[in-house]
C-alpha positions, 0 to 999 in steps of 0.5 A: 803847554803839555805839563800846563793840563797836567796840572790841571787836570791833578788841580781838579783832580783833587779840589772835590778831596780838597773841599771836602776835608775843609769842610769836614771840621765845621759849616764854612761859607761858602768865601770861607772855603776859596780863602783855604783853597787859596791858603793853600795854593789851590786858587779855585775862583767862583765860577768853579765852587759853586758849581762843586759845591752842587754837584757834593749836595746834589750828590747827598755828601753835604748839606746847607742851613741859611744864616742870617748875616749882619753886613747883607742878605743871608748867607749858606752853609754848607755841611758836610752829611754822613755819607760826605765823611765816609766817602772823605775816609775812603778818599783818606784812604786813596790819598795816602795809598796815591801818595806812597805809589808817587813818592815810591814812582819818584824814588830820591828823584830831586824835587825843586 
């Protein structure tokens, strides 16, 4: 149980970073973000993603536009803002620092 809680917290901690990274590649539909996260084995459901997208938008890191769909109602496509790009660049630095710190702390211990 302790390991599962820690794993969940670790995943939550990097989820916003991963979402910003995905959106920084170009405008994207929420379902496609979920697909990218699943491909990265960061399984996320819509109930988790939409509140995160809303928070990121409310913080000025994302914007969105509505686009017509050939298969139903209009779709909301997300884009990263200039402020979001600045935050992402800072998170990139933090990520590199964390990777170094964890690799240093783990040392030569073999991980399966």
